[in-house]
C-alpha positions as semicolon CSV with decimal commas, in nm:
position;residue;x (nm);y (nm);z (nm)
1;M;8,133;7,651;9,505
2;I;8,260;8,009;9,538
3;V;7,997;8,270;9,617
4;Y;8,045;8,643;9,586
5;L;7,801;8,859;9,784
6;D;7,738;9,219;9,698
7;T;7,617;9,432;9,987
8;S;7,247;9,375;9,917
9;S;7,302;9,001;9,963
10;L;7,538;9,038;10,256
11;V;7,288;9,249;10,450
12;K;7,023;8,977;10,410
13;L;7,236;8,753;10,633
14;Y;7,190;8,995;10,923
15;I;6,853;9,162;10,860
16;E;6,554;8,941;10,788
17;E;6,429;9,046;10,445
18;D;6,274;8,882;10,143
19;E;6,516;8,622;10,009
20;S;6,725;8,613;10,330
21;S;6,678;8,237;10,357
22;K;6,802;8,190;9,999
23;V;7,119;8,388;10,068
24;D;7,175;8,194;10,390
25;A;7,138;7,862;10,207
26;L;7,372;7,979;9,931
27;V;7,639;8,077;10,184
28;K;7,600;7,749;10,376
29;S;7,647;7,550;10,054
30;S;7,955;7,744;9,946
31;E;8,315;7,649;10,001
32;V;8,418;8,015;9,998
33;T;8,210;8,327;10,049
34;A;8,371;8,644;9,920
35;T;8,291;9,014;9,909
36;S;8,466;9,344;9,855
37;L;8,621;9,550;10,130
38;V;8,372;9,827;10,045
39;A;8,087;9,599;10,157
40;Y;8,183;9,656;10,521
41;A;8,105;10,028;10,511
42;E;7,801;9,975;10,290
43;A;7,656;9,708;10,521
44;R;7,717;9,912;10,835
45;A;7,547;10,209;10,666
46;A;7,250;9,987;10,577
47;F;7,224;9,859;10,935
48;A;7,239;10,215;11,072
49;R;6,975;10,337;10,828
50;R;6,737;10,059;10,924
51;F;6,801;10,133;11,292
52;R;6,723;10,502;11,237
53;E;6,401;10,391;11,065
54;K;6,321;10,200;11,386
55;A;6,320;9,861;11,212
56;F;6,462;9,705;11,529
57;P;6,553;9,807;11,887
58;S;6,902;9,913;11,997
59;D;6,991;9,580;12,161
60;E;6,916;9,396;11,836
61;Y;7,113;9,656;11,639
62;N;7,414;9,612;11,869
63;R;7,395;9,230;11,839
64;M;7,374;9,261;11,461
65;K;7,689;9,474;11,449
66;E;7,866;9,232;11,683
67;F;7,774;8,926;11,472
68;F;7,872;9,108;11,155
69;D;8,212;9,202;11,297
70;K;8,273;8,843;11,411
71;D;8,166;8,701;11,074
72;W;8,369;8,951;10,871
73;N;8,690;8,749;10,915
74;R;8,517;8,439;10,776
75;Y;8,467;8,603;10,437
76;L;8,729;8,620;10,167
77;I;8,771;8,997;10,144
78;L;8,885;9,140;9,814
79;N;9,086;9,456;9,855
80;V;9,004;9,750;9,635
81;T;9,307;9,788;9,412
82;E;9,373;10,035;9,135
83;G;9,319;9,754;8,886
84;I;8,976;9,677;9,029
85;I;8,886;10,046;9,031
86;R;8,986;10,090;8,668
87;Q;8,794;9,777;8,569
88;A;8,498;9,903;8,771
89;G;8,507;10,230;8,577
90;N;8,493;10,040;8,250
91;L;8,210;9,818;8,377
92;A;8,015;10,119;8,503
93;E;8,036;10,273;8,158
94;K;7,963;9,948;7,973
95;H;7,663;9,844;8,184
96;A;7,538;10,180;8,322
97;L;7,621;10,076;8,679
98;R;7,654;10,284;8,994
99;G;8,003;10,316;9,140
100;F;7,992;10,062;9,420
101;D;7,794;9,817;9,208
102;S;8,068;9,830;8,946
103;I;8,331;9,770;9,219
104;H;8,143;9,459;9,331
105;L;8,121;9,329;8,976
106;A;8,489;9,401;8,908
107;S;8,581;9,228;9,235
108;A;8,385;8,916;9,143
109;L;8,539;8,907;8,796
110;T;8,886;8,945;8,948
111;L;8,813;8,662;9,190
112;R;8,705;8,435;8,905
113;Q;9,017;8,520;8,708
114;E;9,256;8,470;9,000
115;L;9,104;8,140;9,113
116;F;9,035;8,004;8,765
117;S;8,702;7,891;8,902
118;P;8,336;7,971;8,844
119;V;8,190;8,230;9,080
120;V;7,824;8,257;9,177
121;F;7,737;8,625;9,201
122;S;7,461;8,710;9,447
123;C;7,293;9,049;9,432
124;F;6,944;9,197;9,444
125;D;6,980;9,488;9,203
126;D;6,824;9,414;8,864
127;N;7,072;9,618;8,663
128;L;7,372;9,467;8,844
129;Q;7,230;9,119;8,803
130;K;7,187;9,171;8,428
131;A;7,542;9,306;8,403
132;S;7,682;9,007;8,592
133;K;7,503;8,771;8,352
134;R;7,645;8,961;8,054
135;E;7,989;8,915;8,209
136;N;7,925;8,539;8,229
137;L;7,900;8,508;8,605
138;Q;7,662;8,253;8,749
139;V;7,372;8,429;8,921
């Protein structure tokens, strides 16, 4: 199984939140776990925001960043190409998505097309989840 994680799902692997265990199980059962290159900056921003909110101490924050950096090379990273950006623009318009959400959806659709294989799309944004279903991704 190929799993695509948007940033909301990716972050749940490093910060204990509702549904973290489900994302962890999904990743463990997958053959390939993919995400977009933009997820790196988004995840680091999410970690930093939670640290500023004092959700965890500095030693835990530093360990989290270290684990994330080590794990990053284990993911199949989809580069943000002009084709993906143009498709993302169309998807944003079609499904009323935010910019980075549309990039994640376009990346997952590109992955499915290039691998000729079903892709399970994991996200925790209701609008993005609905859009991914309308684009015939498994959720």
